[in-house]
C-alpha positions in Angstrom: 7.3 -16.0 -8.6 4.3 -14.0 -7.2 4.1 -12.2 -10.4 3.9 -15.2 -12.3 1.0 -16.6 -10.1 -1.0 -13.5 -10.6 -0.5 -13.5 -14.3 -1.6 -17.3 -14.3 -4.9 -16.1 -12.4 -5.4 -13.2 -14.8 -5.4 -15.7 -17.7 -7.6 -18.3 -16.1 -10.2 -16.0 -14.6 -10.2 -13.3 -17.0 -9.8 -10.1 -14.8 -8.1 -6.7 -14.8 -5.6 -6.5 -12.0 -6.6 -3.6 -9.6 -6.1 -2.9 -6.0 -9.6 -4.4 -5.3 -12.4 -6.1 -7.1 -15.6 -4.4 -7.9 -19.1 -4.7 -9.5 -21.9 -2.3 -9.9 -25.2 -2.2 -8.1 -27.4 0.5 -9.7 -25.5 3.6 -9.7 -22.9 2.7 -7.0 -20.0 0.3 -7.1 -19.5 -2.5 -4.4 -15.7 -2.8 -4.0 -14.1 -5.8 -2.2 -10.4 -5.9 -1.1 -8.6 -9.0 0.4 -5.4 -9.4 1.9 -3.3 -12.3 3.4 -0.7 -11.8 6.0 1.4 -14.4 7.8 3.7 -14.3 11.0 6.7 -15.2 9.0 6.5 -12.6 6.3 4.2 -9.8 7.6 4.7 -9.6 11.3 8.2 -8.8 13.1 8.6 -10.4 16.4 8.5 -7.0 18.3 5.0 -6.2 16.9 2.4 -6.5 19.5 -0.9 -8.5 19.0 -2.9 -5.4 18.9 -0.6 -3.8 16.2 -1.0 -7.0 14.3 -4.7 -6.6 14.4 -4.6 -2.9 13.5 -2.2 -3.6 10.6 -4.5 -6.3 9.2 -7.5 -3.9 8.9 -5.3 -1.1 7.5 -3.9 -3.2 4.7 -7.3 -4.0 3.2 -8.8 -0.6 3.8 -5.7 0.9 1.8 -6.8 -1.0 -1.2 -10.2 0.5 -0.9 -8.8 3.9 -0.5 -6.8 3.3 -3.6 -10.1 2.5 -5.4 -11.8 5.7 -4.2 -14.3 3.6 -2.0 -15.6 4.3 1.5 -14.9 1.4 3.7 -17.9 -0.2 5.7 -17.7 -3.6 6.4 -15.0 -6.1 7.4 -14.4 -9.9 8.0 -11.5 -12.3 8.4 -10.4 -15.8 8.4 -7.7 -16.7 11.1 -5.1 -19.6 11.1 -3.2 -20.2 14.3 -1.2 -22.8 16.2 -1.8 -23.4 19.9 1.0 -21.1 20.9 -0.8 -18.2 19.4 -4.0 -18.7 21.5 -3.1 -16.6 24.5 -2.5 -13.5 22.1 -5.9 -13.7 20.2 -7.8 -11.5 22.7 -5.6 -8.6 22.3 -5.3 -9.1 18.6 -8.8 -9.0 18.3 -9.1 -5.8 20.3 -6.5 -4.3 17.8 -8.9 -5.3 15.0 -11.8 -3.6 16.7 -9.8 -0.4 17.5 -8.9 -0.4 13.8 -12.6 -0.9 12.7 -13.9 1.8 15.0 -11.3 4.3 13.4 -12.4 3.7 10.0 -16.0 3.7 11.1 -16.6 -0.1 9.9 -18.7 -2.8 11.0 -17.5 -6.3 11.7 -19.3 -9.1 9.6 -18.0 -12.5 10.4 -14.9 -14.5 11.1 -13.5 -18.0 10.8 -10.7 -19.8 12.6 -8.6 -22.7 12.1 -5.3 -24.6 13.1 -2.5 -23.7 11.2 1.2 -24.0 11.5 1.6 -20.2 12.1 -0.5 -17.2 12.6 -2.3 -16.3 9.4 -4.9 -13.5 8.9 -7.0 -13.3 5.6 -9.0 -10.1 5.6 -11.8 -8.9 3.6 -12.6 -5.3 3.6 -16.0 -4.2 1.7 -16.7 -0.4 0.7 -18.7 1.5 -1.7 -17.6 4.1 -4.4 -19.5 6.5 -6.7 -16.6 7.0 -9.0 -13.8 4.3 -9.4 -10.0 4.9 -9.3 -8.2 2.5 -11.5 -4.6 1.6 -12.1 -5.4 1.4 -15.9 -6.5 5.1 -16.5 -3.3 7.1 -16.4 -3.4 9.8 -19.1 -0.5 11.2 -21.1 0.2 14.6 -19.8 -0.9 13.7 -16.0 1.4 14.6 -13.4 2.4 11.7 -11.2 1.9 12.4 -7.3 2.0 10.9 -4.0 0.6 11.4 -0.4 2.8 11.6 2.6 6.4 10.5 2.6 8.3 7.4 2.0 11.2 5.3 3.7 10.1 4.9 7.3 8.5 1.7 7.2 11.6 0.2 5.5 13.9 1.8 8.2 11.5 0.5 10.9 11.5 -3.0 9.6 15.4 -3.0 9.8 15.0 -2.0 13.6 12.3 -4.6 14.4 14.1 -7.2 12.7 17.4 -6.3 15.0 19.4 -5.3 12.2 20.1 -1.6 13.5 20.1 -0.7 17.3 18.5 2.7 17.4 15.8 4.4 15.6 13.6 7.7 16.1 10.1 7.3 17.4 8.8 9.4 14.6 10.2 6.9 12.1 8.8 3.9 13.9 5.4 5.2 14.5 4.3 4.8 11.0 5.1 1.1 10.8 3.6 0.3 14.0 0.3 2.3 13.4 -0.1 2.8 9.6 -3.1 4.8 8.5 -4.8 4.1 5.3 -5.5 7.3 3.1 -9.2 7.0 3.0 -10.3 10.8 2.9 -7.6 11.3 0.3 -8.8 8.3 -1.8 -12.4 9.6 -1.8 -11.4 13.1 -3.0 -9.2 11.6 -5.7 -12.1 9.5 -6.9 -13.7 12.9 -8.2 -10.5 14.5 -9.5 -7.6 11.9 -10.4 -7.2 9.7 -13.5 -5.6 6.7 -11.9 -4.3 5.6 -8.5 -2.5 2.6 -6.6 -1.5 2.3 -3.0 2.2 1.8 -2.0 2.1 -1.6 -0.2 5.0 -3.3 -1.9 7.2 -0.4 -2.7 7.2 2.9 -4.8 9.3 1.4 -7.6 7.1 -1.7 -8.0 3.7 0.4 -7.9 5.1 2.7 -10.5 5.7 -0.1 -12.9 2.2 -1.7 -12.2 0.7 1.7 -13.0 2.7 2.2 -16.1 2.1 -1.2 -17.4 -1.7 -1.2 -16.7 -2.0 2.1 -18.4 0.2 1.5 -21.3 2.3 4.5 -20.6 5.8 5.8 -19.8 6.3 7.5 -16.4 9.3 9.7 -15.4 9.9 10.2 -11.9 12.4 12.9 -10.6 14.9 11.6 -7.9 14.8 14.9 -6.0 11.2 15.0 -5.8 10.6 11.9 -3.8 9.2 12.8 -0.3 11.7 11.6 2.2 11.7 13.1 5.9 14.8 14.4 7.3 14.8 11.6 10.1 14.8 8.9 7.3 17.7 10.6 5.6 19.7 10.9 8.7 18.8 7.3 9.6 20.1 6.2 6.2 23.2 8.1 6.4 24.1 6.7 9.9 23.5 3.1 8.7 25.1 3.5 5.4 22.0 3.3 3.3 21.0 5.3 0.2 17.8 7.3 1.0 16.4 7.2 -2.5 16.8 3.5 -2.7 15.1 3.0 0.6 12.1 5.4 -0.4 11.7 3.5 -3.8 11.6 0.0 -2.2 9.8 0.7 1.2 6.8 -1.5 1.5 3.7 -1.3 3.7 3.8 2.5 3.4 0.1 2.8 2.4 0.4 6.0 0.7 -1.6 6.7 -2.4 0.4 7.0 -5.8 -1.8 8.7 -8.3 -1.9 10.7 -11.7 -3.8 13.6 -12.3 -4.3 16.4 -15.0 -2.4 19.7 -14.2 -5.7 21.8 -14.1 -7.0 19.7 -11.4 -4.3 20.1 -9.0 -5.6 23.2 -7.3 -8.7 21.5 -6.4 -6.8 18.9 -4.1 -7.1 20.2 -0.7 -4.7 17.7 1.1 -0.8 17.4 1.2 0.9 15.7 -1.6 4.1 15.7 -3.6 4.5 16.0 -7.5 7.2 13.3 -8.2 7.1 13.0 -12.0 4.9 13.0 -15.2 3.3 10.5 -17.6 4.5 10.4 -21.3 4.0 8.2 -24.4 5.9 5.2 -24.5 6.4 2.4 -22.0 8.2 1.7 -18.7 9.4 3.8 -15.6 12.5 5.9 -15.6 14.2 7.7 -12.8 15.8 11.0 -13.5 18.7 12.3 -11.4 22.2 13.1 -12.3 21.4 10.6 -15.1 18.3 9.0 -16.4 18.0 5.2 -16.0 15.1 2.6 -16.1 13.5 2.1 -12.8 12.9 -1.7 -12.3 10.4 -3.1 -9.9 12.0 -3.4 -6.4 10.2 -3.7 -3.2 8.6 -6.7 -1.7 7.3 -9.7 -3.5 6.2 -13.2 -2.1 8.2 -16.3 -3.2 11.3 -14.1 -3.8 14.9 -14.6 -2.6 14.8 -10.8 -1.5 
């Protein structure tokens, strides 16, 4: 249903779907990213108010990073019920801690009464060169920063579905970090990018569809930490499925021409390639279509 709502908006407002909106001022782009997070969908019960505040900022900043923008300013609107009032100070401290980390300034805020805690954030940044979902080129290699799967495993623990988890897995979900520095470097070298907020399989399909290309991904190249593999084995999970569908990773998925790879001075993994055609295919012992998975609002998943 979320996909249908976005498609309605695209038809009515006539815009191209990217991680953030933008327009040009002189020789620079003003980039604006907004995210809405709610208690029931995005904040597991064990998440502290400070961690919620940090996450709200990082979610929007990650969208700026995927566009190759440097974050500068932040604002929010907050809906809360009376039971949430005691946590607001700590939540705001978490927001402030994140703003200091990303070197951003607070602009404004608004508060209203609501049935549950809702935070709608707006992050503003500037870019000299834009990264777009729609610019992947045939012949590009497909790459990703960091590793995948820790957020999914953490969510299982925080929801009480598993009893034990290693701190190295949990730390990524509790205090995620947007790949701002990598995004700024990619803006000068990469052809396309998207952040992994709803799951790798979904982001790959968005990238392929937006660019009108086929993407082939190699199962054995997907970066999965040993701790995640061990966790999955212990809990009867498939590590590849977990990595493909783990949301809120905030890694950058990008495509770049092979001759630019040597200029990338940060850690990343090459996981596939861009070809002529349509769709996304996962190549392992056999080749199969990789359909969008991950998180989607208004879904039964």
